[in-house]
C-alpha positions as CSV (number, residue, x, y, z in Angstrom):
1,M,32.3,-0.4,-20.5
2,S,35.2,-1.9,-18.6
3,I,36.0,-5.6,-18.3
4,R,35.2,-5.5,-14.5
5,V,31.7,-4.2,-15.0
6,A,31.0,-6.7,-17.7
7,A,32.1,-9.5,-15.5
8,V,30.1,-8.3,-12.6
9,S,27.0,-7.9,-14.9
10,L,27.5,-11.4,-16.2
11,A,27.9,-12.8,-12.8
12,V,24.7,-11.2,-11.6
13,A,22.7,-12.3,-14.7
14,L,23.9,-15.8,-14.1
15,A,23.0,-15.7,-10.4
16,V,19.5,-14.4,-11.2
17,S,19.0,-17.0,-13.7
18,A,20.2,-19.8,-11.5
19,A,17.9,-18.6,-8.6
20,T,14.9,-18.4,-11.0
21,A,15.6,-21.8,-12.4
22,W,15.7,-23.2,-8.9
23,L,12.8,-21.2,-7.5
24,F,10.4,-22.0,-10.4
25,E,11.8,-25.4,-11.3
26,I,12.6,-24.6,-14.9
27,S,15.7,-25.5,-16.9
28,F,18.7,-23.3,-16.5
29,E,18.9,-22.7,-20.3
30,R,15.3,-21.4,-20.3
31,A,16.1,-19.1,-17.4
32,V,19.2,-17.8,-19.2
33,V,17.0,-17.0,-22.3
34,L,14.6,-15.1,-20.0
35,A,17.5,-13.4,-18.1
36,P,17.1,-10.0,-19.8
37,A,13.3,-9.8,-19.0
38,L,14.2,-11.1,-15.5
39,L,16.7,-8.4,-14.8
40,F,14.5,-5.7,-16.2
41,G,11.7,-6.8,-13.9
42,L,13.9,-7.0,-10.9
43,G,15.4,-3.5,-11.7
44,L,11.9,-2.1,-12.1
45,C,10.8,-3.5,-8.7
46,G,13.8,-2.2,-7.2
47,A,13.2,1.3,-8.5
48,V,9.7,1.3,-7.4
49,F,10.7,0.2,-3.8
50,V,13.3,3.0,-3.8
51,L,10.8,5.5,-4.9
52,L,8.1,4.5,-2.5
53,G,10.6,4.3,0.4
54,R,11.9,7.8,-0.3
55,A,8.3,9.0,-0.5
56,A,7.4,7.3,2.8
57,A,10.5,8.7,4.5
58,E,9.7,12.2,3.4
59,S,6.2,11.8,4.5
60,I,7.1,10.5,7.9
61,R,9.8,13.3,8.3
62,S,7.2,16.0,7.5
63,A,4.4,14.5,9.8
64,R,3.6,16.4,13.0
65,R,4.2,13.3,15.1
66,P,6.5,11.0,13.1
67,R,6.9,8.5,15.9
68,L,3.2,8.0,15.9
69,V,2.9,7.6,12.1
70,L,5.8,5.1,12.2
71,G,4.3,3.2,15.1
72,L,0.9,2.9,13.3
73,I,2.6,1.7,10.1
74,L,4.7,-0.8,11.9
75,G,1.6,-2.0,13.9
76,L,-0.3,-2.5,10.6
77,V,2.4,-4.4,9.1
78,A,2.6,-6.7,12.3
79,L,-1.1,-7.3,12.3
80,I,-1.2,-8.3,8.6
81,T,1.7,-10.6,9.1
82,L,0.1,-12.1,12.2
83,L,-3.3,-12.5,10.4
84,T,-1.5,-14.1,7.5
85,I,0.4,-16.5,9.7
86,L,-2.8,-17.5,11.6
87,G,-4.5,-18.2,8.2
88,V,-7.3,-15.7,8.5
89,E,-9.0,-15.0,5.2
90,L,-11.2,-11.8,4.5
91,P,-14.5,-12.4,3.0
92,R,-14.5,-11.9,-0.8
93,E,-17.1,-9.7,-2.5
94,G,-19.5,-11.6,-4.7
95,A,-18.3,-15.0,-3.7
């Protein structure tokens, strides 16, 4: 591994640790200790988003009417966002 790659990796690990320490209000030292797990989880989430994004793009491309499918997806996301902003809660089963 080259020095440049190691330096960039260290900078990313420290940036993620600093962001985690600030976001969750924990000490920076504790966030640095948790850095391997944080980076693994962040990488795993990124891989899942890439995989699902590629699958969605392929599904939309192969649809008979891709604009309709894309419009329905965007409409659903907009509806969920609006209901969340308005504070609407769905009834819970068994509660």
